[in-house]
Structure formats: structure tokens, C-alpha cells
N, C-alpha and C positions, 0 to 999 in steps of 0.2 A: 426431459429435464436437462438443463444446462449442467454440464460437468465442469470440473476445474482441472487441476493438474492431472496428467496421466500417470504420475507417480503417487503412491500412497503416502499419507501424512508422515509416517515414520521415516520414509526415505527423504522427504523434503526437510524434516527436522535434522536428519544426518547431514544433508547438503549445507544447511545454514550453520550447523555446528562446526563443519570443516572450515568455513570461510569467515567465521565471526571475528577472529583477531585482525584480519585484513579487509574486512567488509567496507569500512569507511574509506580507507585508502583506495580500494578498487573502484568504489563509486566515484571518487574524485577523478581518478585516472580516466575511467570510461566516459564520463560526462564532461570532462574538461572543467570540473568544478561547478558546472551548471546545476547539479542536483541540489546544492545549497540554496541557490536562488529559487528553484522550483518550490522547495519547502517553505521558504520565506513568503513566497507568493500565496501559497495555500494558507499559511498561518494568518496572513493579513485578511484573507477572506473569512476565516473562522472568527477573527476578532470582531467583525461586524455583527456576528450573531450574539455576542455577549453571553456565552453559555455559562450556567452556574456549575454544571458538572459535564465533563467531556471524557469520552473513552477514545484513546488512540490505540487502535487495534493493529496487530502485526507491527508493533512499534520498532522491532529490530533493535538497532543500536541507540534508538531514542532521539534521533535528530529532529524529527517533526514534533515530538512531544516537547522537546526543549524550546523549539521556536514558538510553539503555541503558548507555553507557560510564560515565555518572555513578553508576549504581547497581551496575554490574558492573565495577569498576575493574581487576580481575585477569583479565578476559576479553579475548581477542583479538576485536575487532569490526572486520569488513571491511564497507565500505559501497560498494555498486555501483549504477550507474545507466547508462542508455543515452544520457543527455543531458549532454554536456560543460558547457553553460552552467549547468545545475542543480548539477553537481558543483563548479563554480567557486564557487557560493554556499556549498556545504558546506565547501569548503577555506577560505573566508574566515572560517568559524566555528572554525577550528583543528582540524577533524576530519581525522585521518590515515587511512591504509589505504584510500584512495579508488581506485576502479577503474571505467573505462568498460567496460560489459559488457551484452550482449544476454541477457535473461532466458531466451530460448528456446535459447541456446547458451552456457551458463556455462563460463568458462575455469578450472574447478576440478576436481580429482580427485573421483571418487565417494567418498562418505563423509567428505568433508573437514571437515564442520561438525557440531557438536552441536545447533545451532539455526539456524533461518532465520526472519527476520521480513520482512513486506512490508506497509506501511501505505499505503492509498489508491493502490496501484500495480498490483495484479493486474488490476483492472478495465480498465486501459488497454493491457493486453498483447494482442498479435495473436491468440494462442491461449491461453485459460486452461488448457486441458488440457495442452498441451505445456510451458507454463511451470511448472505444478505437477509434471509429470513430472521436469523438470530440478531443481526444488527437492527432490523426493524423492531424486533421484540423488545430490545433493551432501550429503544428510543421512546421518549414520551410522544403522545399524539402530536403531530406537527413538528417533532424534533428533526434536526437537520443532519444529513449525511454527506460527507465529502470523500470521494474516491479519487485518488490520483495514481495513474499508472501509465505505463508505456502503451503506445498505440502505433499503428502503421500509418505514416503520413501519406497524403495524396501525391500523385505524380506532379512534377517530375522528381520531387525529393525522394520518393520511395525507391526510385531506380538506383540511387546512391546509398540509401539507408539499408536496403535489404542485403547487399553484399557485405556492408560493415557489420550488420547483425549476425550474419551466418559465418563469417570468416575472421574478420578483424577483431571483433569483440571477444570471442573465445580465446584468440591468440594473446591479446593484451592481458586479459584476465588471468590466463595461465602463467604469464610472466610474473604477475604479482602474487598469485595465490597457489600456483601449482595445482589448480583444480579445474582443468579445462572442461571436464565432463559436466561440472555444475553449471558453468556458463553456457555450454551448448544447450543444456536443458532450458536455461533462462531465455536464450535467444528463440528457441522453439516456442516457449510459452508466450512470448510477446506476439508472435505471428498468429497464434490461436486465440488470443484474448479478445473478447467482443468489444466493439465500440459503436458509435452512431446509433442507428435504429435498433440494432441487436441488443445493445446495452440498455436502451430505453425499455425494451420489451422484458428483459431480464429483471430490471428494477420493478416494473409493473407487476410481474408475477410474484414478486417477493414483498408485496404490501408497501411498496415505495413508489413515489411519484417523482419522475425526473424533472428537475427545474431548468437545468442548464448543462451544456457540455462545452467546456472551454479548451480549445486547442492551445498548447504551449509549445514553443520552439518549432513552429511550423507543423505541429501535429505529431511530433515524436512522443510527446506526452499529452494526455488529456485529463482534465479535471471534470469529474461528473458530480454535479450537485443535485441532491434529491431531498425529499422529506417523507416522514412516515405519514401515511394516509390517515 
């Protein structure tokens, strides 16, 4: 079975609680502001699906949920995360329908949503497989799933990206958050996270069919689009 984070869920909750107040600022610094464009791109993809009810899982500070609501004003957008401090940041942005929830045990009926999105969150879950199974369960048959997360780009970009990931990213994040250990974990998790055929197989084993894998920014980020079988 595919595993997720090497840290147990309470530890990851603690990590996000520590960085919640400076999470958005750190994202802007580390990505040069590109993370906002990545979320807008994903929201435009979701807009084409015209979902009546959508779950944004691991919503964090709510940036993706806000983008989706802006382009899908008639959709019910539910935003869930297991970190209350992160949800407090989302609430401060005026995002409604917020819920504290564990991705491995979602408090929703089967087939409750037309679409599920998760941006930069699956990678931190205790079991990727079990989390994906839950996402499939709460999707209607044929319902759509969008996963956006970091990935390791192909050569030659990876030759520059890996040193940035291992050394420069934790250093920059430490200057903003004083939480270097958290971002050292994040860097390690990016290198371990599946992509390509490995992600396709993981989706297949989780009652999902992979439709498309879209590299963004040269492959530093990948959007995985799938549907419930």
C-alpha cells in the first residue's frame, strides 16, 4: 500500500499550526508569487466542470476555495482541513462552509459531491491511498477530482531545482517563519511524492481513473485530473 507522510497526522497538524499565521506570506516568497497563478489555473479548469457541489480538501488558508468560488459563484463550495489554525486564516478571508475534517475519515455521505479538489495537501496525508479512497467515496459516479501538488521536474531543470529544494527553500522559509524543520520536512515530502505512472497506478487502486497529468512551470507542479469510476 502506498503510504503518505512519514510523520503521523498529529505531528503534521502541529506543523501547520506553527506556520498558519505566515503560511500565505511564505508561499508568496518561496514561489515568487506563482502559487497564486497556479491556483487560478486550477480554478479555471474546475469552472469547466460546472459542479453543483464541490469539496476543497486540505483547503489550508482557503486560497483555492476562494478562487473556485469566484469563478463558480453558483456552486456550493465546502472547504475542509484538519488544522483549526489554518481554517481560522481561511475564515478571516470571508470563506464560508468551513469544516474541520480528517481526509481519511470524511464526514460526508457517499456521492455527496460533483467534484473534489486538493492543492498541495495530499502529499501531507498519512496515507495517500486511504485519502484517495475517501475522495472517491464522496464523489458521485463520474465525479471529477483535481490534485495539484509539487513534483520533481525532468532534467536539466531538476539539477537546479533539487539543490533549491534541499537547501535554499528551508533557509528562506526559516527567515519568514522561524520553522526550518517544518520546511525541511516539506522538501523531503516533495521528493517522495508520486507522479507520472506511479500516481496513475495509485489513482487506479483507489477507485479513480486518471484522465490527464498536466505539468506546470516546467514540471515543478503537476495537476492530476481524474474521475470516479
